Structure formats: structure tokens, C-alpha cells
N, C-alpha and C positions, 0 to 999 in steps of 0.2 A: 602536348601543350597544357592540357587540363591538369595533368599530374604535377606540373611545375607550379601551378597556381595554388595547389592545396596548402603547402606550407605557409604561403603568404596570407591565405584566408584564415588559417588557424591562428597565425600571429596577430592578425587584425582583430580577431574575436577575443583573444586572450589579453591583449594589451590593456583595454579598459579595466578588466578585472584586476590585473596586476597594479595598475595605477591607483585603484580605489584603496588599496591597503599598502601604505608606504612602509619602507624598511624601518624598523625601530632603531633608536640610538643604542640601546642595550640589547645584545644578543644573549639569549640564555636557553639551555635545554629544557625539555619538559620536566616539571617538578616531580617530586616523590608522591606516589599515590597516598591519598588521605582517607582515613576511615570516617564513616558517618558519625557526627557528633563531636569530632575532635577539632578544636579550634587550631588554626595554623597561621603563622605569619607569612605573608606573601612577599612583602618588601617594606623597608623602612626608608622614609624620605626625611633625613635629618634637618634639612633647611626649612621644611614645613612643620617640623615637630610632630610628624605623623607616621603611624605604622598601619599598613594595610593588612587586614585580618579577614580570613574566610573560614567557612565551616559548611560541610555538606550536611544537610539536615535529615535526609532520609524521607522527607515529606514530599509527596508528588506535587503539591500545589506550590511550594516554595522550596526548591531543591537545594539552593545555595544561599547562605546568609553571608553577606559581605558588609564590612564596616570599616571606617577610618577611625583609628584610635589615637588619641593624643599620647605622645611618648612620655612626657612628664609635665607637671604643672609649672615648673620653673623654666622650661625651655622657651627661649626667645626666638620666635619664628622669623626667618629671613625670606620666606616664601609663603604663599597661601594655597590652601586646598579648597577647591570649589566643587559644587554640585555639577555632575556631567550634563545636567539639563541646559547648561550654558552653551552646549552644542560644540564641542571641540571639532574643529575642521581645519585642514591644512590651509585653506583659503583665508582663514581668519588669523593666521600666524601660529596656530598650534602645531606642535611637532610630536609625532608618535615616539614616546620616550622608551617604552618597555611593553613587552607582551609576556604575561606570566600564564602558563598553562599548568593546571593541576588536575590529574585524573582522580576519579573516585575509586577507592580501593575495592568496594563491593561491586563495582560496575566499571571496569577500566575503559570501556568505550565511551563513557560519559565524562566530559571534562569541563572544568570551569576555566574560562579564558578572561583574564583581566587585562585590559588595555589601559596603560597609564599615559596620559597626554601632558605635555608641558608647553606653556606659552612663555617664552623668555621676556624678562623685563629689562629695564635699562639700568638697574642698580649695579654699581661697580665697587670694587674694593677702594677704600680711600687711599690717597697718596700717603707715602711714608713721611713722618715728621723728622725733625733734626735728630731724634734719638732712634730712628729706624723703626718706629712703630706706626701702625695704621690706627688712627684714633678718630672717633666721632665725638664731636663736642655738642653738648646739650643745647647751648645757645644757638649754634649754627643750625642745628636740626630744627629747633623751635621756629626760628626765622623762616627757614625753608618751608616748613609746614604751614605757617601763617600765609606765606606767599603762594601756597599751592605749587611748590617747585620740587616736591619730593619725587625721587625716581620711582618708577613702577617696579615692583618685585616680580619674580617668577611666579607663575600660577600653575597648579597641577589639578588634574581631574582624572577620574578613573571610570571606565565602563566595564560592566560585567556581562558575560553571556555564557550560556551553556551550549556545548556542541556535542555531537555524537548521538548515538542511539541510547535512549533511556532503557534500563533493564526492567523487566516486569517482575 
């Protein structure tokens, strides 16, 4: 009888751990190993006019340098990128969008793990006009902004962590 209970006990213990890390919207394999000092693009988020960039520093105090870089000055963002201190949590409507894992070339057991979170907004594509085009008119948008009726846009945040054993 005790042997039959063991799988249930293991499942009960494992379920909270699995629930803590939801399945990401985007599935991707582990990235190519990156050398110390080499900047590498992790992902581009075109709607936020942002590119996620990382670099292994080789410095024990700050092993990985991560930043969000604007893709171009003329890009018109349709989403925002916010500081992860806002506390992305599934209970607050955040969705785990992507998990990017990059090993360090000099120490493959050490990996940078970047979790990208997305909070969906209410913005939708405008209806097509008589010419079959989706148009946004300045006057309509100005009135909506004054009345504080603008739809919320998607919001993104990223968290960075280092996993695995550090090499000496």
C-alpha cells in the first residue's frame, strides 16, 4: 500500500514547482554559446521598438550585462517595455512570453536565462474603411486622449538570472 502512495506524494510535491514556472508562449532551444565580452542580440520586439542585448563580462561581481536597446529613433512603438521591478506575475495578468537561455562559451555550465513577460492590452486593429485600409485619424485619437479613452497597449518586461555552476 505504501508503494502505491509514493507516486502520488511525488506528484503532490512536484506540482507546485511546475505551477510556479508557466509554459512560455514561445518555445525555443538553448542559444549558441557566447564568448566573454561579445555583445549578442537575444530577441527583437518590433512592436515595442526594442532589442534585448546581452554580454558575458567575465567579471565575477557582474557576470552578465543585459540591456534593452531602442531599434531606431524613428520607430513608432505600439507597445511599452517596462522595468521588471513592476513585478510581472501571472496573477496580475502577465503572461510568460519567452525564455531565452544562453550558455557562456568559456564555462558552458553557466547560463544566462532571460524571461520575457507580456501583459496584453486592449488595443485592436482599426476597422477597415471604404477603401479597405485600416486608418487612424488624428482628430479621433486626440478626442479619445482628451477623454482618457485610449486603449491600453501591450507591456513587456524582462528578468535576467544566471544559472549553473560558475567556473573558477
